[in-house]
C-alpha positions, 0 to 999 in steps of 0.5 A: 616550524609548527605551521609548516607541519599543519600545512601538509597534514590532510584530514580524510575527505573527497578524493580529488583530481584528474584520476578521481572520477570513478572512485567518486561515481561509485561512491555516490552511487553506494551511498544514494541507497542510504536515502530512505526516498531513494531506496523506496523509489529504486528498490522495486518492492511496490511491484510485489504488493496486492495492487502492484502500484495502483490506487484501485484494484478489481476483484470477484468476491470469494466469501463474506467474512466477520472479524473481530475488533481489536481490545478493547473494542467488541464487535464483529466487523463486516468484510469480505474476502476477494481475489484480485483479477490482475494477479490472483492475490486474495485480500480481506477487504472492509465493507464500509457503512451500516447494512452495506455488506447486504448490497455484496454477494459472493462472485460479485465484481467489487472494485477495491481501494487502500484503507487510508494508511498506505498499506497498514490496517487502520483502526481496530480492524487486524490485518485488512488493508483495503476497503470496498468502493464499488459492487457490480460497478455502482458506488456503494455510497449511492446503493447505501443512500438508495440513490441507486439500484444494484443492477440484476444479473 
């Protein structure tokens, strides 16, 4: 008697049958948003970031700024305030290497890239997520090594 009762008791599961297509489809559509990678790819928040999905962006230098390093370090990190050409957003960018801030002047056109942590600040520099790569079309590394000169304008 007990075995016949167990056959008919059904645990909850997927809906089955000819009319279940819509239910399965909508349930799958809702559950996909629980997947982190699917969510990131389809939310569209990538376009709200300063670079709008790109790896690099050009901008105009507004001012040179010194940003104090976080504890326990003590230094003034040389940065520049840049207004991006593509969308007018203003970002703070780190100028790498010793003395390279001297190559960057106000109103220069600079090429800016990410700082290596996908939108996070790096190391002891608070709030800076980008770095300067080129100044006036010349690589900052070439200027630093004195391979090239910055064009006179």
